[in-house]
N, C-alpha and C positions, 0 to 999 in steps of 0.2 A: 372207445377204449374204457375198460372197467376201472373203477377207482381202486387204488392200492389200500390194502388193509393196514390200518395204523394202530399205534398204541392207544389212541383215544377210543377206537372201536373196541379193542380188547378190554379196556377199562369199563366201557359202557356195558359190554356183555357180562363181565364179571359182576358188576353192580346189580344188573337185572337178575342174574342167576341167584345172587345172595338174597335179594329181596323176595324172589319167588320161593326160595328155600324157607325163609322166615315165615312166609304166609302159609305155605303148603304143609310144613312140618307139623304144626298143631292139628291140622285137619286130618293128616295121615295117622297121627298118633291116636286121635279120637276114634277113627274108623277101625284101626287095628286093635284098639283097647276093647272094643266090643267082642273080639274073638278070644280074649285072654281071661284067665282067672285073676282074682284079686291079688294072689301071690305073685303072679307074673307081672302085674302092673306095678307092684311095689319094687320088684327087682329090676325089671327092664321096661320102663314106660314107653320108650321109643323104638324098641326092637320088634322084630317079627315074633309072632306067637310060636312057642315050641309045638303046641298042638292047637289046631284051629277049632275052637269050640263054637259050633254053629247054633247051638241051642238058645243062646241069648238073643240073637237076632230073630230066630224062629219063634220064640215066645212072644216077642214084641210084635212082629208082623202077623202072628196068628191071633193076637188078642184084639178084642173089640175096642178097648179104650184108645189104642193108638190110632185106629181109623176114624174114631169120633173126633179126636183132636185134629187129625189131618184134614178131615172134611170141613170142620169149622174154620180152620185156617185158610183152606182153599176158597171157601165161600166168601169170607171177609176180604181176602186179597184180590180175588177176581172182581168182585163188585167194586172195590176201591179203585182198581185199575180202570175198569170200564167207565165209571162215573168221572174219574179224573181226566181221562182221555176225551170224553165227550164234552164236558163242561170247559175244560182247559182249552181245547182246540177251538171251540166256538167263541169263547171270549177273546182268545188270541187273534182269531180271524177278524173279529170286529175291530180290534185295535190296529191290526196290520193293514186292512183294506178300506177302512172308513175313517172319516174325519168328523168329529163332533165336539161340541163345546165341553171342555174339561177332560178330554181323553188322556192327555199327558199327565194331568194331576191324578186321575183315577188309576192310570197304569202304575204310577209311582206309589200310590197308596196301596195297591195290591202287592207290590214288591216288598212292602214293609213286613209282610208275612214271612219273608225269608229270615228276618232277624228276630222273630218271635217264637221261641221254643214252646213245645207243648207243655213242658213241665211248669212254665211260668203261668199258664192259664188253666192248670188242672182243676183248681177249685171252682171257678166260675163255669168251666166246661162240665164238671160233674153236676153242678146244680142245674144247668140248662138241660142236660140229658135227662136228669131225674124229672124235671118239670114236664118234659116232653113224653115221659112215660117209656123211655127207651133203655132204662137201666136193665142189665142182665139180658140184653138182646144183641144180636150181631150188628144191628143198625146203630146202636150206641157206640160202636167202635168204628164202623164204616164211615159214617157222616163226618166225625171229627178228622179222620185220616184224610178224607177227600178235601175238607176245608183247608187243612194245613199243607196239602200237597198242591193246591191250585197255583200258588205264587210261583213255585218252581216250574210247573208245567207251562203256565202262561208265558213266562219269560222266554223259554226255549221255543215254544210254538210260534210266538210272535216274530222272533228273529228269523226263524226258518221260513215263515210265510212271507216276510218282507224280502227275502232273497229270491223268491220266485219271479220269473220275468213279468214285468208289468204289462208287456204287450199281450200276453195271454189273457189277462183280466180285461184289458181294453177291448180286445176282439170279441170276447164273450159278451161284454156289455153292449157292443154295437149290434150283436145278433139278438139282443133282448134277453140275455141270460140274467136271472135274478141272483142276488147275493146267496140265497140259500141253495139254489141249484148249482151255482159255481162252487160253493163249498163242498157239496157232496159229489159233484161230477168231476171236478178238476183238482181241487185242493187236497182232499183226503187221499185219492189214489197216488198223488205225487209225494205224499208225506210219510210213506212207509218207514224210512229210516228214523225219523224223529219220533214217530208213533211207537216203534219198537224200542227205541232208547228210553223214552219216558216210561213205557210199560214195564221194562225191566227194573228200572230204579224204584218205581212205585211198588211193584210187586215184592221186590226183595225187602224194601223198607217195611211194608205192611206185614210180610211173612215173619220178620224178625222183631216186630213191635212187641214190647213187653209191658210198658207203662199203661197205655190205654186199656188193654184187656184186663190188667190187674185192677184198675180202678172201676171199670164198667161191668165186669163179669163176676158173678158169685157162684152160679150154678156150674158144677163140674161138667155137666152135659154140654155146656156152651163154651168150655175152655178152648183156647187156641193151643198150638203145640208148645209155645213158650211157657204158658201157665201149666200145661200138662207135664212139661219137663221138670218144673219145680215140684209139682205134686208127686211125680214119679220119683224124684230125688228124695223127697221126704219119706216116701214109703220104703225105698231101698237105700237108706242112708249109708249102709256099710258096703254096698255092692256097686262100686264105681263102674265095673264092666257093663252092667245092665244099663246104667245111666248113659254111658258113652255110646252104647248100641242104640239107645232111644234117640239121643241127640243126632247121631250120624244118620239114622233112618229118616228123621224129620227134616234134616237139612238137604237131603238129596233132591227134592222137587225144585227148590230154589236154584240149586246148582245146574240142574238140567235145563230149567227155563232160561237161565243166563247163557249157557252154552249154545242153546238153540237160536238165540237172538243176537249173539255176539257179532255176527257179520254186519248187522245194521247199526251197531252202537257207535263205531268210529265215524261212519258217514253221518249219522244223526247228530253227534256232538259237534263235528266240524261244520255241518250245515246249520246248526242252531247255535253256533258260538256267538257270544255277546260282542256286538260291535257298537260303535259310537252312535 
């Protein structure tokens, strides 16, 4: 017998719709703003355009600078995701499946990274990147992002790996399967949900990162889209419609990536939930 619809269900739906509206309304306004003239933006910032002006998006998508910024952001984000997944999953596998002296202390020490914001370490980070000769390169942004993303990824990977049936690992060990082979043959294929979940969070965080590129990158040819948006805004200071079109076009890849992987996110988060 199906459960009756209650006032609590109605209130929950109303709250969810209200929150969704508050989140989606600014995004919709930005996308629509790219089709309006500046006069329409001042008169009706949230309404539909009276005339859909496609030339603003056309100029941006047809220009070289937009694709340079997009390509730089893609390279930095993809490399950050790849390195974070590989290093984080390997470290977490060692913590989940092996016992060694100081493992609990080392795991707790790594988790301290969750409480250490990038802004607090920006000066020593800048000096380290400079001494390594990585200033004004993509790797000067990628490596710090990976370092600060490892604590988050290791925590979720370790919990997910510990939830895997121990009988599977015991049977593999009896058959002579090494740790490395078990990691690649069994662990990774069964970890698609948590891999997708962490990949989405790391990708979106890297894609929207502004502080690290601002500190590490000076050459415009190496700018990410966040720096490119500020540079574009400075060039077209009085033309908000062009700026909104630029921002909307650069946000699209992150939204598409999130939507493509959303079916894995819930199962990944629940499977990697923190337990005692």
